[in-house]
LOMAR-838820 format. One record per atom (N, C-alpha, C): residue number from 1; atom name; x negated, y negated, z. Coordinates in steps of 0.001 Angstrom, whole numbers, m for minus. Example, Ala and Ser with C-alpha at 12.3 -4.5 7.8 and 13.67 -1.06 7.14 Angstrom:
# residues 2
@i 1 at N x m13190 y 5690 z 7800
@i 1 at CA x m12300 y 4500 z 7800
@i 1 at C x m13200 y 3300 z 7800
@i 2 at N x m12850 y 2250 z 7080
@i 2 at CA x m13670 y 1060 z 7140
@i 2 at C x m12900 y m30 z 7870
# end
This chain:
# residues 159
@i 1 at N x m26623 y m20847 z 59833
@i 1 at CA x m25810 y m22044 z 59671
@i 1 at C x m25853 y m22467 z 58210
@i 2 at N x m24735 y m22863 z 57693
@i 2 at CA x m24618 y m23283 z 56303
@i 2 at C x m25104 y m24720 z 56169
@i 3 at N x m26009 y m24968 z 55224
@i 3 at CA x m26518 y m26317 z 54987
@i 3 at C x m26272 y m26666 z 53536
@i 4 at N x m25621 y m27770 z 53316
@i 4 at CA x m25387 y m28260 z 51966
@i 4 at C x m26611 y m29069 z 51536
@i 5 at N x m27138 y m28785 z 50361
@i 5 at CA x m28338 y m29456 z 49889
@i 5 at C x m28108 y m30938 z 49633
@i 6 at N x m26869 y m31344 z 49409
@i 6 at CA x m26567 y m32738 z 49084
@i 6 at C x m26619 y m33648 z 50298
@i 7 at N x m26514 y m33072 z 51490
@i 7 at CA x m26497 y m33893 z 52699
@i 7 at C x m27858 y m33833 z 53381
@i 8 at N x m28282 y m34933 z 54002
@i 8 at CA x m29529 y m34890 z 54757
@i 8 at C x m29403 y m33892 z 55909
@i 9 at N x m30546 y m33340 z 56305
@i 9 at CA x m30512 y m32324 z 57357
@i 9 at C x m30006 y m32896 z 58673
@i 10 at N x m30459 y m34075 z 59041
@i 10 at CA x m29977 y m34715 z 60254
@i 10 at C x m29302 y m36017 z 59857
@i 11 at N x m28022 y m36032 z 59988
@i 11 at CA x m27254 y m37195 z 59591
@i 11 at C x m26722 y m37864 z 60843
@i 12 at N x m27174 y m39065 z 61063
@i 12 at CA x m26691 y m39803 z 62209
@i 12 at C x m26206 y m41145 z 61698
@i 13 at N x m24930 y m41382 z 61846
@i 13 at CA x m24345 y m42628 z 61370
@i 13 at C x m24354 y m43603 z 62538
@i 14 at N x m25142 y m44645 z 62379
@i 14 at CA x m25181 y m45654 z 63424
@i 14 at C x m24792 y m46978 z 62804
@i 15 at N x m24040 y m47726 z 63515
@i 15 at CA x m23688 y m49058 z 63051
@i 15 at C x m23708 y m49979 z 64249
@i 16 at N x m24117 y m51224 z 64002
@i 16 at CA x m24127 y m52163 z 65118
@i 16 at C x m22716 y m52370 z 65642
@i 17 at N x m22592 y m52689 z 66903
@i 17 at CA x m21259 y m52924 z 67439
@i 17 at C x m20615 y m54145 z 66799
@i 18 at N x m19320 y m54218 z 66926
@i 18 at CA x m18565 y m55315 z 66313
@i 18 at C x m19041 y m56663 z 66846
@i 19 at N x m19478 y m56702 z 68098
@i 19 at CA x m19947 y m57947 z 68690
@i 19 at C x m21139 y m58513 z 67910
@i 20 at N x m21964 y m57629 z 67399
@i 20 at CA x m23115 y m58045 z 66598
@i 20 at C x m22663 y m58823 z 65362
@i 21 at N x m21672 y m58283 z 64652
@i 21 at CA x m21156 y m58964 z 63461
@i 21 at C x m20473 y m60280 z 63835
@i 22 at N x m19761 y m60283 z 64929
@i 22 at CA x m19078 y m61510 z 65363
@i 22 at C x m20110 y m62581 z 65695
@i 23 at N x m21181 y m62216 z 66396
@i 23 at CA x m22222 y m63192 z 66727
@i 23 at C x m22895 y m63730 z 65473
@i 24 at N x m23142 y m62861 z 64506
@i 24 at CA x m23723 y m63323 z 63247
@i 24 at C x m22821 y m64359 z 62581
@i 25 at N x m21536 y m64082 z 62545
@i 25 at CA x m20590 y m64996 z 61904
@i 25 at C x m20529 y m66320 z 62668
@i 26 at N x m20494 y m66261 z 64008
@i 26 at CA x m20420 y m67484 z 64821
@i 26 at C x m21658 y m68345 z 64589
@i 27 at N x m22831 y m67722 z 64552
@i 27 at CA x m24067 y m68483 z 64325
@i 27 at C x m24059 y m69119 z 62938
@i 28 at N x m23620 y m68379 z 61948
@i 28 at CA x m23560 y m68921 z 60581
@i 28 at C x m22565 y m70074 z 60513
@i 29 at N x m21393 y m69903 z 61108
@i 29 at CA x m20384 y m70972 z 61093
@i 29 at C x m20924 y m72214 z 61799
@i 30 at N x m21589 y m72009 z 62935
@i 30 at CA x m22144 y m73127 z 63682
@i 30 at C x m23186 y m73869 z 62846
@i 31 at N x m24084 y m73126 z 62195
@i 31 at CA x m25117 y m73763 z 61375
@i 31 at C x m24505 y m74512 z 60196
@i 32 at N x m23534 y m73907 z 59550
@i 32 at CA x m22883 y m74557 z 58405
@i 32 at C x m22104 y m75790 z 58864
@i 33 at N x m21494 y m75718 z 60032
@i 33 at CA x m20749 y m76870 z 60564
@i 33 at C x m21698 y m78047 z 60798
@i 34 at N x m22874 y m77768 z 61321
@i 34 at CA x m23847 y m78841 z 61549
@i 34 at C x m24288 y m79446 z 60215
@i 35 at N x m24556 y m78597 z 59237
@i 35 at CA x m24955 y m79084 z 57909
@i 35 at C x m23835 y m79930 z 57304
@i 36 at N x m22603 y m79446 z 57426
@i 36 at CA x m21470 y m80184 z 56863
@i 36 at C x m21287 y m81524 z 57560
@i 37 at N x m21485 y m81573 z 58876
@i 37 at CA x m21324 y m82838 z 59618
@i 37 at C x m22365 y m83865 z 59170
@i 38 at N x m23627 y m83408 z 58990
@i 38 at CA x m24658 y m84334 z 58511
@i 38 at C x m24346 y m84813 z 57101
@i 39 at N x m23908 y m83903 z 56250
@i 39 at CA x m23589 y m84262 z 54873
@i 39 at C x m22427 y m85250 z 54823
@i 40 at N x m21375 y m84954 z 55601
@i 40 at CA x m20203 y m85829 z 55583
@i 40 at C x m20475 y m87169 z 56267
@i 41 at N x m21425 y m87227 z 57175
@i 41 at CA x m21774 y m88504 z 57827
@i 41 at C x m22367 y m89478 z 56815
@i 42 at N x m23015 y m88971 z 55788
@i 42 at CA x m23601 y m89832 z 54779
@i 42 at C x m22610 y m90268 z 53718
@i 43 at N x m21465 y m89578 z 53625
@i 43 at CA x m20470 y m89960 z 52618
@i 43 at C x m19675 y m91168 z 53107
@i 44 at N x m19418 y m92098 z 52203
@i 44 at CA x m18636 y m93277 z 52602
@i 44 at C x m17131 y m93012 z 52495
@i 45 at N x m16609 y m92082 z 53336
@i 45 at CA x m15188 y m91761 z 53312
@i 45 at C x m14585 y m92265 z 54613
@i 46 at N x m13541 y m93123 z 54486
@i 46 at CA x m12946 y m93695 z 55693
@i 46 at C x m11678 y m92949 z 56116
@i 47 at N x m10999 y m92289 z 55192
@i 47 at CA x m9751 y m91580 z 55488
@i 47 at C x m10085 y m90265 z 56220
@i 48 at N x m9523 y m90074 z 57421
@i 48 at CA x m9837 y m88881 z 58227
@i 48 at C x m9266 y m87608 z 57582
@i 49 at N x m8089 y m87718 z 56914
@i 49 at CA x m7509 y m86545 z 56259
@i 49 at C x m8413 y m86086 z 55125
@i 50 at N x m8880 y m87043 z 54328
@i 50 at CA x m9766 y m86715 z 53214
@i 50 at C x m11084 y m86137 z 53725
@i 51 at N x m11576 y m86712 z 54841
@i 51 at CA x m12816 y m86225 z 55431
@i 51 at C x m12633 y m84777 z 55917
@i 52 at N x m11507 y m84477 z 56544
@i 52 at CA x m11220 y m83118 z 57017
@i 52 at C x m11078 y m82164 z 55846
@i 53 at N x m10420 y m82610 z 54790
@i 53 at CA x m10255 y m81779 z 53596
@i 53 at C x m11611 y m81472 z 52952
@i 54 at N x m12461 y m82496 z 52838
@i 54 at CA x m13804 y m82288 z 52290
@i 54 at C x m14623 y m81345 z 53172
@i 55 at N x m14502 y m81527 z 54474
@i 55 at CA x m15238 y m80656 z 55398
@i 55 at C x m14781 y m79203 z 55248
@i 56 at N x m13479 y m78969 z 55140
@i 56 at CA x m12954 y m77604 z 54972
@i 56 at C x m13421 y m77000 z 53656
@i 57 at N x m13368 y m77781 z 52594
@i 57 at CA x m13807 y m77279 z 51296
@i 57 at C x m15299 y m76953 z 51324
@i 58 at N x m16079 y m77845 z 51923
@i 58 at CA x m17509 y m77618 z 52015
@i 58 at C x m17821 y m76383 z 52854
@i 59 at N x m17129 y m76229 z 53973
@i 59 at CA x m17326 y m75040 z 54814
@i 59 at C x m16994 y m73763 z 54046
@i 60 at N x m15882 y m73800 z 53325
@i 60 at CA x m15480 y m72613 z 52567
@i 60 at C x m16507 y m72257 z 51503
@i 61 at N x m16982 y m73269 z 50792
@i 61 at CA x m17945 y m73024 z 49716
@i 61 at C x m19265 y m72486 z 50280
@i 62 at N x m19716 y m73060 z 51388
@i 62 at CA x m20996 y m72641 z 51963
@i 62 at C x m20864 y m71308 z 52706
@i 63 at N x m19753 y m71113 z 53409
@i 63 at CA x m19605 y m69926 z 54255
@i 63 at C x m19321 y m68644 z 53481
@i 64 at N x m18608 y m68748 z 52381
@i 64 at CA x m18182 y m67522 z 51701
@i 64 at C x m19336 y m66574 z 51376
@i 65 at N x m20429 y m67017 z 50738
@i 65 at CA x m21518 y m66070 z 50446
@i 65 at C x m22142 y m65461 z 51700
@i 66 at N x m22274 y m66277 z 52767
@i 66 at CA x m22849 y m65753 z 54007
@i 66 at C x m21940 y m64713 z 54655
@i 67 at N x m20671 y m65034 z 54715
@i 67 at CA x m19742 y m64082 z 55315
@i 67 at C x m19682 y m62802 z 54494
@i 68 at N x m19709 y m62937 z 53197
@i 68 at CA x m19676 y m61757 z 52337
@i 68 at C x m20912 y m60889 z 52580
@i 69 at N x m22079 y m61553 z 52633
@i 69 at CA x m23321 y m60794 z 52780
@i 69 at C x m23490 y m60207 z 54174
@i 70 at N x m23187 y m60965 z 55211
@i 70 at CA x m23504 y m60526 z 56568
@i 70 at C x m22348 y m59853 z 57301
@i 71 at N x m21141 y m60017 z 56827
@i 71 at CA x m20011 y m59401 z 57522
@i 71 at C x m19368 y m58294 z 56698
@i 72 at N x m19079 y m58560 z 55438
@i 72 at CA x m18347 y m57575 z 54631
@i 72 at C x m19238 y m56455 z 54119
@i 73 at N x m20384 y m56792 z 53539
@i 73 at CA x m21235 y m55769 z 52930
@i 73 at C x m21708 y m54695 z 53919
@i 74 at N x m22200 y m55069 z 55110
@i 74 at CA x m22597 y m53998 z 56044
@i 74 at C x m21424 y m53094 z 56424
@i 75 at N x m20266 y m53682 z 56646
@i 75 at CA x m19085 y m52881 z 56971
@i 75 at C x m18715 y m51984 z 55796
@i 76 at N x m18717 y m52530 z 54591
@i 76 at CA x m18346 y m51763 z 53405
@i 76 at C x m19335 y m50629 z 53163
@i 77 at N x m20634 y m50887 z 53396
@i 77 at CA x m21638 y m49847 z 53211
@i 77 at C x m21380 y m48685 z 54159
@i 78 at N x m21117 y m48982 z 55432
@i 78 at CA x m20840 y m47919 z 56412
@i 78 at C x m19569 y m47179 z 56033
@i 79 at N x m18580 y m47903 z 55550
@i 79 at CA x m17328 y m47275 z 55137
@i 79 at C x m17577 y m46314 z 53974
@i 80 at N x m18351 y m46749 z 52998
@i 80 at CA x m18661 y m45886 z 51843
@i 80 at C x m19487 y m44678 z 52282
@i 81 at N x m20413 y m44903 z 53201
@i 81 at CA x m21240 y m43804 z 53705
@i 81 at C x m20364 y m42779 z 54432
@i 82 at N x m19448 y m43241 z 55251
@i 82 at CA x m18534 y m42330 z 55950
@i 82 at C x m17652 y m41579 z 54964
@i 83 at N x m17203 y m42269 z 53920
@i 83 at CA x m16369 y m41616 z 52913
@i 83 at C x m17148 y m40503 z 52202
@i 84 at N x m18412 y m40779 z 51881
@i 84 at CA x m19250 y m39778 z 51225
@i 84 at C x m19469 y m38567 z 52144
@i 85 at N x m19767 y m38814 z 53413
@i 85 at CA x m19953 y m37718 z 54360
@i 85 at C x m18665 y m36922 z 54528
@i 86 at N x m17551 y m37610 z 54535
@i 86 at CA x m16257 y m36933 z 54667
@i 86 at C x m15999 y m36014 z 53478
@i 87 at N x m16301 y m36497 z 52279
@i 87 at CA x m16102 y m35682 z 51074
@i 87 at C x m17009 y m34453 z 51118
@i 88 at N x m18288 y m34654 z 51502
@i 88 at CA x m19218 y m33525 z 51593
@i 88 at C x m18777 y m32523 z 52651
@i 89 at N x m18293 y m33027 z 53778
@i 89 at CA x m17819 y m32139 z 54843
@i 89 at C x m16600 y m31350 z 54385
@i 90 at N x m15705 y m32012 z 53676
@i 90 at CA x m14521 y m31325 z 53162
@i 90 at C x m14915 y m30225 z 52174
@i 91 at N x m15895 y m30495 z 51324
@i 91 at CA x m16378 y m29476 z 50384
@i 91 at C x m16961 y m28285 z 51134
@i 92 at N x m17760 y m28568 z 52172
@i 92 at CA x m18368 y m27484 z 52950
@i 92 at C x m17298 y m26642 z 53644
@i 93 at N x m16286 y m27300 z 54209
@i 93 at CA x m15208 y m26575 z 54883
@i 93 at C x m14451 y m25716 z 53877
@i 94 at N x m14153 y m26258 z 52711
@i 94 at CA x m13437 y m25482 z 51683
@i 94 at C x m14250 y m24274 z 51229
@i 95 at N x m15563 y m24458 z 51078
@i 95 at CA x m16413 y m23327 z 50703
@i 95 at C x m16373 y m22239 z 51773
@i 96 at N x m16466 y m22643 z 53051
@i 96 at CA x m16426 y m21669 z 54149
@i 96 at C x m15078 y m20960 z 54216
@i 97 at N x m14001 y m21705 z 54027
@i 97 at CA x m12669 y m21099 z 54043
@i 97 at C x m12542 y m20086 z 52916
@i 98 at N x m13032 y m20427 z 51742
@i 98 at CA x m12982 y m19480 z 50616
@i 98 at C x m13816 y m18235 z 50893
@i 99 at N x m14995 y m18417 z 51512
@i 99 at CA x m15817 y m17261 z 51885
@i 99 at C x m15075 y m16361 z 52873
@i 100 at N x m14456 y m16995 z 53881
@i 100 at CA x m13722 y m16207 z 54879
@i 100 at C x m12529 y m15488 z 54264
@i 101 at N x m11843 y m16122 z 53344
@i 101 at CA x m10719 y m15458 z 52667
@i 101 at C x m11205 y m14249 z 51864
@i 102 at N x m12350 y m14402 z 51210
@i 102 at CA x m12914 y m13302 z 50432
@i 102 at C x m13280 y m12134 z 51354
@i 103 at N x m13926 y m12439 z 52475
@i 103 at CA x m14296 y m11399 z 53441
@i 103 at C x m13048 y m10740 z 54017
@i 104 at N x m12031 y m11541 z 54337
@i 104 at CA x m10777 y m10996 z 54866
@i 104 at C x m10123 y m10054 z 53860
@i 105 at N x m10135 y m10441 z 52596
@i 105 at CA x m9570 y m9576 z 51549
@i 105 at C x m10346 y m8272 z 51450
@i 106 at N x m11668 y m8359 z 51535
@i 106 at CA x m12494 y m7149 z 51457
@i 106 at C x m12191 y m6210 z 52621
@i 107 at N x m12148 y m6764 z 53840
@i 107 at CA x m11863 y m5924 z 55002
@i 107 at C x m10453 y m5349 z 54946
@i 108 at N x m9502 y m6135 z 54530
@i 108 at CA x m8133 y m5636 z 54416
@i 108 at C x m8054 y m4489 z 53419
@i 109 at N x m8759 y m4635 z 52304
@i 109 at CA x m8771 y m3572 z 51296
@i 109 at C x m9383 y m2296 z 51865
@i 110 at N x m10484 y m2436 z 52584
@i 110 at CA x m11135 y m1269 z 53181
@i 110 at C x m10217 y m600 z 54198
@i 111 at N x m9616 y m1397 z 55073
@i 111 at CA x m8762 y m846 z 56125
@i 111 at C x m7507 y m182 z 55562
@i 112 at N x m6928 y m778 z 54545
@i 112 at CA x m5696 y m225 z 53977
@i 112 at C x m5950 y 1019 z 53125
@i 113 at N x m7100 y 1098 z 52484
@i 113 at CA x m7378 y 2216 z 51586
@i 113 at C x m8142 y 3350 z 52263
@i 114 at N x m8389 y 3229 z 53531
@i 114 at CA x m9102 y 4280 z 54255
@i 114 at C x m8216 y 5516 z 54397
@i 115 at N x m8841 y 6677 z 54398
@i 115 at CA x m8111 y 7934 z 54613
@i 115 at C x m8114 y 8339 z 56080
@i 116 at N x m8617 y 7481 z 56938
@i 116 at CA x m8653 y 7745 z 58370
@i 116 at C x m7633 y 6877 z 59085
@i 117 at N x m7277 y 7313 z 60280
@i 117 at CA x m6376 y 6506 z 61113
@i 117 at C x m7180 y 5317 z 61629
@i 118 at N x m6642 y 4148 z 61403
@i 118 at CA x m7273 y 2946 z 61956
@i 118 at C x m6196 y 2176 z 62718
@i 119 at N x m6392 y 2129 z 64026
@i 119 at CA x m5487 y 1396 z 64910
@i 119 at C x m6361 y 474 z 65744
@i 120 at N x m6006 y m781 z 65802
@i 120 at CA x m6767 y m1756 z 66575
@i 120 at C x m5854 y m2377 z 67615
@i 121 at N x m6402 y m2557 z 68816
@i 121 at CA x m5610 y m3233 z 69849
@i 121 at C x m6414 y m4401 z 70400
@i 122 at N x m5695 y m5368 z 70941
@i 122 at CA x m6320 y m6553 z 71502
@i 122 at C x m6709 y m6333 z 72949
@i 123 at N x m7194 y m7377 z 73606
@i 123 at CA x m7628 y m7256 z 75001
@i 123 at C x m6491 y m6904 z 75956
@i 124 at N x m5261 y m7176 z 75552
@i 124 at CA x m4105 y m6849 z 76396
@i 124 at C x m3577 y m5442 z 76118
@i 125 at N x m4348 y m4662 z 75327
@i 125 at CA x m4025 y m3281 z 74978
@i 125 at C x m2754 y m3155 z 74134
@i 126 at N x m2419 y m4201 z 73396
@i 126 at CA x m1287 y m4156 z 72465
@i 126 at C x m1833 y m3991 z 71050
@i 127 at N x m1133 y m3242 z 70236
@i 127 at CA x m1579 y m2927 z 68880
@i 127 at C x m1497 y m4176 z 68003
@i 128 at N x m2624 y m4467 z 67305
@i 128 at CA x m2673 y m5624 z 66400
@i 128 at C x m2889 y m5203 z 64957
@i 129 at N x m3326 y m3950 z 64729
@i 129 at CA x m3453 y m3442 z 63359
@i 129 at C x m3086 y m1962 z 63346
@i 130 at N x m2397 y m1572 z 62280
@i 130 at CA x m1875 y m206 z 62150
@i 130 at C x m1871 y 109 z 60668
@i 131 at N x m2725 y 1039 z 60211
@i 131 at CA x m2784 y 1299 z 58770
@i 131 at C x m1785 y 2379 z 58347
@i 132 at N x m1723 y 2638 z 57051
@i 132 at CA x m715 y 3552 z 56499
@i 132 at C x m933 y 5001 z 56956
@i 133 at N x m2189 y 5382 z 57223
@i 133 at CA x m2439 y 6749 z 57700
@i 133 at C x m1880 y 6920 z 59114
@i 134 at N x m1989 y 5895 z 59934
@i 134 at CA x m1414 y 5943 z 61278
@i 134 at C x 105 y 6074 z 61193
@i 135 at N x 721 y 5438 z 60212
@i 135 at CA x 2168 y 5583 z 60011
@i 135 at C x 2522 y 7037 z 59728
@i 136 at N x 1735 y 7666 z 58852
@i 136 at CA x 2023 y 9056 z 58471
@i 136 at C x 1788 y 10021 z 59639
@i 137 at N x 722 y 9838 z 60387
@i 137 at CA x 366 y 10768 z 61457
@i 137 at C x 1261 y 10591 z 62683
@i 138 at N x 1463 y 9346 z 63129
@i 138 at CA x 2204 y 9115 z 64369
@i 138 at C x 3702 y 8934 z 64158
@i 139 at N x 4121 y 8664 z 62939
@i 139 at CA x 5548 y 8565 z 62648
@i 139 at C x 6174 y 7215 z 62948
@i 140 at N x 5405 y 6236 z 63300
@i 140 at CA x 5914 y 4880 z 63539
@i 140 at C x 5511 y 3993 z 62370
@i 141 at N x 6425 y 3136 z 61929
@i 141 at CA x 6059 y 2183 z 60877
@i 141 at C x 5185 y 1093 z 61484
@i 142 at N x 4553 y 346 z 60606
@i 142 at CA x 3701 y m750 z 61077
@i 142 at C x 4502 y m1742 z 61921
@i 143 at N x 5704 y m2072 z 61461
@i 143 at CA x 6529 y m3036 z 62192
@i 143 at C x 6915 y m2515 z 63577
@i 144 at N x 7154 y m1222 z 63675
@i 144 at CA x 7504 y m637 z 64975
@i 144 at C x 6300 y m628 z 65924
@i 145 at N x 5115 y m391 z 65397
@i 145 at CA x 3934 y m242 z 66242
@i 145 at C x 3313 y m1579 z 66647
@i 146 at N x 3366 y m2567 z 65784
@i 146 at CA x 2710 y m3846 z 66060
@i 146 at C x 3280 y m4480 z 67322
@i 147 at N x 2387 y m4884 z 68221
@i 147 at CA x 2806 y m5535 z 69456
@i 147 at C x 3101 y m4562 z 70584
@i 148 at N x 3195 y m3274 z 70291
@i 148 at CA x 3438 y m2274 z 71345
@i 148 at C x 2115 y m1942 z 72026
@i 149 at N x 2211 y m1372 z 73227
@i 149 at CA x 996 y m973 z 73934
@i 149 at C x 416 y 276 z 73282
@i 150 at N x m894 y 416 z 73381
@i 150 at CA x m1611 y 1523 z 72745
@i 150 at C x m1169 y 2877 z 73304
@i 151 at N x m570 y 2874 z 74464
@i 151 at CA x m76 y 4116 z 75080
@i 151 at C x 963 y 4792 z 74196
@i 152 at N x 1523 y 4042 z 73251
@i 152 at CA x 2520 y 4564 z 72317
@i 152 at C x 2003 y 5781 z 71561
@i 153 at N x 701 y 5796 z 71244
@i 153 at CA x 169 y 6904 z 70439
@i 153 at C x m453 y 8016 z 71270
@i 154 at N x m466 y 7845 z 72581
@i 154 at CA x m1013 y 8902 z 73443
@i 154 at C x 121 y 9907 z 73696
@i 155 at N x m177 y 11189 z 73531
@i 155 at CA x 843 y 12208 z 73712
@i 155 at C x 1346 y 12237 z 75151
@i 156 at N x 2579 y 12689 z 75341
@i 156 at CA x 3199 y 12727 z 76665
@i 156 at C x 2404 y 13626 z 77624
@i 157 at N x 1758 y 14664 z 77118
@i 157 at CA x 1010 y 15567 z 77976
@i 157 at C x m248 y 14902 z 78539
@i 158 at N x m811 y 13955 z 77797
@i 158 at CA x m2056 y 13304 z 78231
@i 158 at C x m1821 y 12057 z 79085
@i 159 at N x m580 y 11637 z 79204
@i 159 at CA x m316 y 10405 z 79961
@i 159 at C x m440 y 10604 z 81442
# end
């Protein structure tokens, strides 16, 4: 098995469920709301619109750092971690594809340059490979032989 040195040997990406983050946010909002209510109770503001505006501003100022730290950062960290794993996986796949292409080229070169007849058939007994020596000996071109049953090359006397 191919192992990339840049990735940990056992990589398990775990993240708390979304409900966990929602509960954290609800608890923080609830705590900040209580703090804001106590703070605003001490202010001598009689206008309800102004009181609501102050409460909203206070909530926004207090909540933003908490929401950023407890809701956005954990999500962003997991997102960055997934992106890094994706990039590493893509590199590994590209390396494997390049290796397979190199091996395929080597085998194709060997099969095409052989001085022996090389004919390959699949499980359904149909020809899937036919080299140039087979063309010369049997008299069928590659295009004519491909997809035909292997019986094509057996002499009529042996059938």
